[in-house]
C-alpha positions as CSV (number, residue, x, y, z in Angstrom):
1,M,122.0,127.8,127.9
2,N,119.3,127.5,130.4
3,H,115.7,127.0,129.0
4,F,112.6,127.0,131.1
5,I,109.8,124.8,129.8
6,D,106.3,125.8,130.9
7,V,104.3,123.2,128.9
8,A,105.2,120.2,126.7
9,V,102.5,118.8,124.4
10,A,102.4,115.7,122.2
11,F,100.7,116.4,118.8
12,L,100.5,114.0,115.8
13,G,103.6,112.1,116.9
14,G,105.6,115.3,117.6
15,T,106.4,117.4,120.6
16,I,105.6,121.0,121.1
17,I,107.2,122.9,124.1
18,S,106.6,126.4,125.3
19,V,109.8,128.4,125.5
20,K,110.5,132.1,126.1
21,G,109.1,133.9,123.1
22,G,106.8,131.2,121.7
23,Y,106.7,127.5,121.0
24,R,109.4,125.0,119.7
25,V,108.7,121.8,117.8
26,L,111.3,119.2,118.6
27,Q,110.9,117.7,115.1
28,H,111.7,120.9,113.3
29,P,114.8,120.7,111.2
30,K,116.1,124.1,112.5
31,E,116.7,123.3,116.2
32,G,116.3,126.9,117.4
33,H,113.1,127.7,115.3
34,I,110.4,129.3,117.5
35,F,106.8,129.7,116.4
36,N,105.0,132.7,117.7
37,R,101.7,130.9,118.1
38,L,100.7,127.5,119.2
39,A,98.5,127.1,116.1
40,D,101.6,127.6,113.8
41,A,103.5,124.8,115.6
42,R,100.5,122.5,115.3
43,W,100.3,123.4,111.6
44,F,103.9,122.4,111.1
45,L,103.3,119.1,112.7
46,A,100.2,118.5,110.5
47,V,102.3,119.1,107.4
48,H,105.1,117.0,108.8
49,W,102.7,114.2,109.5
50,C,101.4,114.2,105.9
51,D,104.9,114.2,104.5
52,Q,105.9,111.1,106.3
53,F,103.8,108.8,104.2
54,P,104.8,107.3,100.9
55,T,101.1,107.2,99.8
56,P,98.9,110.2,99.2
57,A,98.0,112.4,102.3
58,G,96.7,115.9,102.8
59,I,94.8,118.5,104.8
60,L,91.3,119.3,103.8
61,T,89.4,122.4,105.0
62,H,85.7,123.1,105.6
63,D,85.4,124.9,102.2
64,G,86.8,121.8,100.2
65,Q,90.3,123.2,99.7
66,V,93.3,120.9,100.1
67,T,95.7,123.2,101.9
68,F,98.5,120.8,101.9
69,Q,99.3,117.5,100.2
70,N,102.3,115.4,100.2
71,H,104.4,114.5,97.1
72,A,102.6,111.2,96.6
73,A,99.3,113.1,96.4
74,L,100.7,115.6,93.9
75,A,101.9,112.7,91.8
76,Y,98.6,110.8,92.0
77,G,96.7,114.0,91.3
78,D,94.7,116.0,93.8
79,T,91.4,115.5,92.2
80,V,92.0,111.8,91.9
81,F,93.1,111.5,95.6
82,L,90.3,113.8,96.8
83,P,87.8,114.4,94.0
84,I,86.0,117.7,94.4
85,K,82.6,116.1,94.5
86,S,83.6,113.9,97.5
87,R,85.4,116.6,99.6
88,K,82.3,117.9,101.4
89,A,81.2,114.4,102.5
90,I,84.8,113.5,103.6
91,F,85.0,116.8,105.6
92,N,81.6,116.1,107.1
93,H,82.8,112.8,108.5
94,C,85.6,114.5,110.4
95,L,83.1,116.7,112.2
96,T,81.4,113.7,113.9
97,L,84.7,112.2,115.2
98,T,86.0,112.5,118.6
99,P,89.7,113.4,119.0
100,G,92.0,110.7,117.7
101,E,89.1,108.8,116.1
102,V,89.8,107.6,112.5
103,V,87.1,106.6,110.0
104,T,87.5,104.9,106.6
105,Y,85.8,106.4,103.6
106,T,85.6,104.8,100.2
107,I,85.9,107.2,97.2
108,E,84.5,106.0,93.9
109,D,84.9,107.8,90.6
110,S,82.1,108.7,88.3
111,S,82.5,105.6,86.1
112,Q,82.2,103.4,89.3
113,T,85.2,101.4,88.0
114,D,87.9,102.9,90.2
115,K,87.7,103.2,93.9
116,H,90.1,103.7,96.8
117,E,89.8,104.1,100.5
118,V,91.0,107.0,102.7
119,E,91.3,107.4,106.4
120,I,90.0,110.6,107.9
121,M,90.8,112.2,111.2
122,G,89.3,115.5,112.3
123,L,91.8,117.9,114.0
124,D,91.5,121.3,115.6
125,I,94.7,123.2,114.7
126,D,93.7,126.8,115.1
127,P,90.4,127.9,116.9
128,R,90.1,130.8,114.5
129,Y,89.5,128.6,111.5
130,G,87.8,125.5,113.0
131,R,88.5,121.9,112.3
132,V,90.4,120.4,109.4
133,A,90.4,116.9,108.1
134,L,93.7,114.9,107.9
135,V,93.3,112.4,105.0
136,K,95.5,109.7,103.9
137,T,95.2,106.8,101.5
138,K,94.5,103.6,103.4
139,Q,97.3,101.1,102.9
140,S,95.8,97.6,102.7
141,G,97.3,95.2,105.3
142,S,99.0,98.1,107.1
143,S,98.8,99.0,110.7
144,A,100.1,102.6,110.0
145,S,98.0,105.1,111.9
146,F,97.5,108.6,112.8
């Protein structure tokens, strides 16, 4: 089978290639799966990125919604991982970042006895909806990165 590739793009550790009829993600479990839109391929890789971590990770939107979270975040609790009162500030940090830049943010609960750090990266997946924040729990002593 002869496939013609117009464009190949690296995105969040994955590869998106343009093919006849749309876009293919090399990391997709179904080898022949074709996304109709580039934004859909990017979204798949953002979800795939979150799923690779053993610690909580998720995707936060401008309106404070966690549109995806991995299994560790679900087990930890979405409002513990990303408390509702902290979401706006977390998202606002991603707006000031340049592409690929990561910032650390400390989340403290209302009792000030429990806190944890998250790493935030702003990402433009779909121009129709604007930027999202990729957020993951910072692993102490780890060099794991975005």
